[in-house]
Each structure stands twice: as structure tokens, then as C-alpha cells.
C-alpha positions in Angstrom: 123.7 101.9 99.1 122.2 102.5 102.5 123.5 105.5 104.5 124.6 107.5 101.6 123.9 111.0 100.6 125.3 112.3 97.4 127.8 109.5 97.3 129.3 110.4 100.8 128.6 108.0 103.9 126.4 109.5 106.5 127.4 108.2 110.0 124.3 109.9 111.7 121.9 107.3 110.6 120.9 103.6 111.2 121.1 101.7 114.4 118.7 99.8 116.6 116.8 100.0 119.9 114.7 97.5 122.0 112.3 99.0 124.2 109.9 97.5 127.0 106.3 98.5 126.7 103.6 98.4 129.1 99.9 99.7 128.5 96.3 99.7 129.2 93.2 100.2 127.4 89.5 101.1 128.7 86.3 100.5 126.5 83.3 102.8 126.8 80.7 101.8 124.4 82.0 102.7 121.0 85.0 104.6 122.3 88.5 103.1 123.5 91.0 105.1 125.4 94.4 103.9 126.2 97.8 104.9 127.3 101.2 103.0 127.2 104.7 103.8 128.3 108.1 102.6 126.4 111.4 102.3 128.2 114.4 102.1 126.0 116.4 98.9 127.2 119.2 98.8 124.7 120.0 100.9 122.0 122.9 102.2 119.3 121.4 105.0 117.3 123.4 107.4 114.8 126.7 106.0 115.9 125.9 107.0 119.4 124.9 110.5 118.8 121.2 110.1 119.4 119.5 108.6 122.4 115.8 107.6 122.7 114.1 108.6 126.0 111.3 107.1 127.7 107.9 107.5 125.6 104.2 108.1 126.9 101.6 107.4 124.2 97.8 108.3 124.6 95.1 107.4 122.2 91.4 107.6 121.6 89.7 105.3 119.2 85.9 105.4 117.9 84.7 102.0 116.8 82.6 102.0 113.8 
């Protein structure tokens, strides 16, 4: 079953989160650079013992 380790229930797993995401991308020939930020709106993670924070993601992509 889910959330079991060695037959014992682990309350430090599972949960859900809903995040709002906004971002931008810029194209430079064969290269793409972008960034986005994610803000948790609603969350219940690991029985309330864990909290998601705001996230910033950056990326660079080479188009083949």
C-alpha cells in the first residue's frame, strides 16, 4: 500500500499543492532563455510538517 515502509505507515509522505506560475521566454536565434516564478497558493504536504516556498526557475535551451 502507499505510504508504508517496512509495513509501518509513514505520515511524512503524500499531500498536495497548488501553485500559481508566471514566466517569460526570449528567443535569440537558436537559443531560448527564460524564467518563471511559482507561488504556493494551497498546500498540505507531509501531514503539515513540510511547506513549499516560492520558487524561481531559470533555463537556457539550444534549438537543434
